[in-house]
MIVEX-778744 format. One line per 5 residues: their letters; for each residue x, y, z of C-alpha. Coordinates in pm, whole numbers, plus 50000, padded with zeros to 5 digits. Example, Ala and Ser with C-alpha at 12.3 -4.5 7.8 and 13.67 -1.06 7.14 Angstrom:
2
AS	51230:49550:50780; 51367:49894:50714
// end
This chain:
132
MAEFT	59779:18919:05036; 59763:19153:05331; 59523:19292:05590; 59402:19652:05586; 59187:19877:05801
VVLYR	58944:20090:05605; 58875:20397:05820; 58550:20578:05739; 58513:20950:05815; 58203:21168:05823
DDARD	58081:21506:05933; 57814:21433:06196; 57616:21747:06106; 57615:21649:05739; 57519:21294:05832
EALTP	57220:21415:06033; 57103:21622:05733; 57104:21331:05485; 56781:21274:05299; 56622:20929:05317
EERER	56740:20871:04959; 57101:20962:05045; 57092:20739:05351; 56953:20448:05145; 57224:20500:04881
AWAAH	57488:20484:05156; 57345:20160:05300; 57333:20011:04950; 57697:20109:04891; 57805:19935:05213
SGFQQ	57601:19625:05131; 57754:19623:04783; 58105:19658:04927; 58047:19368:05166; 57910:19153:04883
HCAEQ	58210:19242:04664; 58448:19139:04942; 58270:18804:04973; 58279:18746:04596; 58652:18823:04588
GWEIV	58727:18589:04879; 58835:18878:05098; 58756:18831:05465; 58590:19116:05652; 58742:19029:05988
TTRAL	58522:19282:06166; 58339:19604:06099; 58181:19860:06327; 58009:20194:06300; 58096:20444:06572
GAASR	57848:20661:06757; 57831:21037:06711; 58147:21229:06796; 57943:21445:07035; 57921:21138:07260
ARALR	58296:21071:07252; 58543:21103:07537; 58900:21214:07463; 59207:21153:07679; 59523:21355:07624
SDGRA	59848:21405:07806; 59863:21719:08015; 60239:21740:07950; 60321:21662:08313; 60268:21283:08319
GVVVT	59896:21331:08384; 59587:21290:08172; 59317:21541:08072; 58976:21388:08001; 58720:21582:07796
DGPYA	58378:21492:07660; 58269:21562:07303; 58450:21596:06971; 58780:21778:06997; 58943:21706:06662
ETAEQ	59068:21995:06453; 58828:21908:06171; 58455:21866:06122; 58519:21513:05993; 58528:21245:06260
VAGFY	58594:20873:06246; 58259:20710:06171; 58356:20345:06157; 58587:20090:06005; 58625:19763:05819
LVART	58914:19525:05886; 58967:19342:05556; 59206:19050:05505; 59338:18860:05202; 59343:19148:04955
SLDAL	59584:19395:04799; 59592:19770:04849; 59515:19841:04483; 59219:19604:04468; 59080:19732:04797
TEAVS	59122:20094:04689; 58911:20031:04383; 58641:19853:04584; 58633:20115:04862; 58582:20401:04617
ALVLN	58211:20310:04614; 58191:20416:04981; 58303:20774:04914; 57968:20949:04879; 57755:21202:05067
GESVE	58066:21400:05160; 58243:21116:05340; 58606:21023:05300; 58795:20698:05351; 59150:20610:05453
IRPTV	59307:20268:05400; 59599:20159:05619; 59791:19834:05642; 59754:19662:05978; 60030:19508:06185
RFVDG	59984:19210:06418; 60193:19181:06733; 60287:18873:06932; 60451:18937:07269; 60502:19301:07173
VPVDG	60683:19220:06849; 60537:19281:06501; 60500:18944:06329; 60386:19058:05987; 60363:19383:05804
DHALT	60629:19537:06030; 60733:19754:05735; 60389:19920:05770; 60498:20085:06095; 60727:20322:05906
AS	60645:20583:05643; 60871:20434:05378
// end
């Protein structure tokens, strides 16, 4: 069994326009996902929601060994990272099925294997650092 990060995406404008019923359905889906993880013996190592992208700060290289700092969302898409779950002791297929319940209200989800490092060296899942 492996460890995966479930990355949750949302469109902040769409999120602000959710009806109370849509918002309640989303909370119920997350509660159901967490309960499913517990029933399966999967550990949710940590989970966090992120604040609105409009309150973000981005740092990028200026191409000359310096850094450019900007406030606000500067991704090329309306969807921004909304939060994440770090889930251990599961398989990609089982987690994919469970996470499908979180794809509602226009959101999307990405699941990636995680890699732990000790002294700068990957100690498990090092194959996850490459595309193949």
